[in-house]
Each structure stands twice: as C-alpha cells, then as structure tokens.
C-alpha positions, 0 to 999 in steps of 0.5 A: 452161271450166266449173266443176261440183260435182254429179258423182259422183267417180272417173269421169273424162270426156275433159274432166274435171279433178277437184280434191280438197280434203283435210283433213290433220289426222286423229286418231291412229288413222286416221293409223296406218291411213294409214301402211300405205298408204305405200311404204318410201321414203315412210315414210323420208321421213316420218321425216325431218320434224323436227316431228310436225305436218309428218310427220303431214300428209305421211303423210295427203297421200300416203295420200290421193293413193294412195287417190284414184288407186287409186279411179280406176285400180281398183287397190290404193293400195299397188301404185302406184309413183311416179317423179319427174322431175329437178325432183321432179314425181311421176308413175306409173311404169306407162305404162298408168296414165300414159295413164289419169290425170295428177295433182298434189298440193299442201298448205299447213298443214292442207289439201291439194289433189289434181288428177286428170285425163286431159286433159294435164299438170296442176299445182295449188297451195293456199296459206293466206293469211298476213297476215305476208306483205309482198305488195308486196316479194315481188311485185316480186321474183317477179311479172311487170310487169303483175301487179306493177302490179295489186298496187301499185295495189290498196288495202291491204285487197286486197293479200293477196287479190291476192297469193295469187291471183297466187301460186297461179296461177303456182305451179300453172303451174310445177308443171304444166310440171314444170321447177321455177323454171328457168322464171322466174316473171317470164317469164309473166303471169297475170291476178291479180285474185281475181274472175277464176276462169279467168285467162289466161296470156301468155308474155313470152318465146318458149316451147315450152310452148304458150301457147294450150293452158294453161287455169287455174281459180282458187277458194277451197277453204276459208275463208282459203285460195287455190287454183289449177289449170293444165292443158294441154288442146286443149279447154276442161276441165270443173273439178269440186271435191270435198271429201274426208271420212273419215266417212260412206258416201261419202268425199266431199262436194260 
C-alpha cells in the first residue's frame, strides 16, 4: 500500500483511493449557493437540525459530496440520486455510477472526510480529539481485548492518541461493511498504535467479510483530528489525500 499527495484529483486509477479533507465552516453567501445543490429530501433533513451550526455543516458536507462525485462522474451534482441500505449507508442509485465509484462520508465538528474509489466497498471516519473522553472506560466497553491491553498499558499522556486512533479505524471498517453495529466492535481487532499508518485487521470470530481483503490507512487530516479509511480490495490500494478549498483556480490543495 502507498500514500501519495502529488496526483491531480478527479482521475481514479484502478488502485486509487482518494481522500478529501473538507472544511465545513463557510461564509453564509457560499452556503446559500451550496443549498441549491441538495435534493428536496436533503433540504428537509437539514431543517430538522436544532442548532444552526449542525444544520450548516450538514449542508456543506452533502453539497461537497455531490460536487466531488459530480467531478469524478462528469455529471451535474444535482442529478445524483442517493439511496440508503438498511443501516443508513448511502449509495448511488444509478447502477452505472455504482460501477464507476464507491464513496463514503464522515464529519466531526468543523471538518469532514470523503473517500472515493473504484477499488471496492469503502468506509471513512474522522474524529476530533476530545480531552473530556474517558479513554480507558469507553475502550473497555467497546474495544477488543488486544486493543484494550495496548490502551491500558499506555501512559496517560498517550491514551487519547491511542483511543482515537483505534476508534476511527474501527468505525471506518464498520462503515465500509455497511452493517452498522450489528457487527460488534469487539468481534475484530485492529492495531491501535498511532504510528501504524497501515494497521492490520484480524477477525476474532468467523466472518464472511474476507479478513485478508481489508486494507486500512490512518492519518491526521488536520491538527487535533484523527482519520482512517477501510477499503475491501484484492490489490494493494494507493491512498491519496487532497484538501478541498473553495477559493483559487483549483478546488483543492495537496
């Protein structure tokens, strides 16, 4: 597996996994333009948010997803139609588009992460590192034994780093398989050490998901955040990170 940041986006090679880091806080004028890209269903969902901040970030995340997919598929963002599986994982309704790209979206506070690939099922997760989290308590409740052992043995200064590294990796996998928490977080184990950028996954119970086919990549998208991607692939993927920007000639920076 490789990680590169020097390729032009919107062109997916067979083993490419493109990861887009998206700022979700934009000025009101830009947000008004982005609203026009959303479907009626997305607009209704946006109105259900109690806090303006959450509503605004949802609008930006969904509009950016449509914009990026539109670029890859050479189609107007408004024409994309999303469906959802039983557990809420989105997909493109068009069978043709499904064959062309697979995608996933995550957001936390003022940052979002979008993964796009042709390789196979994909899941992404981004999380803000929160100092208020009781890492040991939550880890013992949700993590597998090997992950808990690493977390418990770590000095206090490293616990948050390990906790959020582990959490994002496990969430990315759960989102990739699209089964929600019907697939227990304790039924599989992932190397939680922050320095491990390509953590391996091990199933602790028999599974039909194909243990050896899952490839993961972990990284820090911006200061104070952790992120991870999981993709099902026969071959070693090439992970490429882009940072979306709404100003300048190109809508990205490496």
